[in-house]
C-alpha positions, 0 to 999 in steps of 0.5 A: 572454577574448573570446566568439565572435559566436554566444555574444555574440548571447545565443542559447545555453541552459543545455542547449546550452552544454555540448554538444560539437561545437557542434551547436546547430542540431540541439539547438535544433530538438529543443527543441519535441520535448522540451517536448512529451514533458514535457507528455505526461509531466505529463499522464500523471502526472495520470491515475489509474493502478491502480499509483499508487493506495494499497492500499486503493483498488487492490483491493476487499479484500486477500487476507489480509482475504479469508481472515479473512472466509472464516474467520469464515464457516467459524465460523458454518457449523461451529457451525451444523453441530454444532448440527444434528447435536446436534438429531438425536441424541436425537429428530427435528430438529423436536422438538429445535427445539421444545425448544431454540428455542420452549421455550428454557432457558438451562441445557440449550439450545444455541440461544444458542451458535448465536446467539452465532456469528451475532452474531460473523459479523454484527459481523465481516463488517460491520466488516472486510468492509463497512467495512474497519476497520483497528482491533481494537476490533470483534473485541475486543468479539465475543471478550469477549462470547463468552468471558464468555457461554460461561464463565458458561453452562458453569458454571451449565448442565447441558450437560456431563451431556447428551452429548458435544456439551455439551463439543464445541460450547462449546469449539469456539465458544470456540477459534474466537473466539480464533483469529479474534482472533489471525488479525486481530491478528497477520496481517491488520492487520500485513500491511496496514500493511506494504503501506501503508508499502511503497506510501508508500516507492515513491511517495516514491522515484518522486517523488524520481526523477521530476524527474531522469529527466523534466526540466521543459519549457524556457521562454524564461526559461531561455535565457541567455549565459554571462558573460565570464571574470574576468581572471586566471581559470584559463582565461586562465592555461591559454591564456597557458601554452599560448601560452608553450609555443608560443613556446618551441617556435618560437624554436629553429627560427628560430635 
């Protein structure tokens, strides 16, 4: 099988060899444009995009974590409100503050339950808002301290004999602490882990599609001439078969 003079000159690339119509000059002129497009695409990949950043860097804090921090703030404000109402029941607020804070008594004061709410607020906000921890150990410590302290206080104190707030404030503090634990363990951490897995899957899929959608820039080493066909190949057999058909069709005409 003989090659055309253009093919023998060695000027056909792997892209132009498969083009129909033999319009090589047009494609050859567009190769610099393809190379510039690939160069610009490579530059765009190196630039930081807000959609290519991981979830932890794409936004300051996730929506579900922000909701958890708001709930922790609500815990502190609600316990504070209940304590202020309790201070105004029997006497003025200043006399009650003097009795419960200055003359603190573990058996009859609610001031320690308020401090327990402040302890939860500081630990959880610092751990999960400031440092954005992804582990449950901080809230495990706060919930354990809250539970042990309230159980012991209810057993040894005389709060239940004072007024209704002797029931309301300890029970509310206990329930809210466990609600915070449930919300973090079953809502915040699983949803953020799902977002992280979805981001990694999207990045892997984009990396797999990128080489097919955006080919690399054409280099001089990619130009080559197709090798000659081996004798007896399928192309030669097809040409011989076509030649025989042409001869057989011309024989009756000459006769």
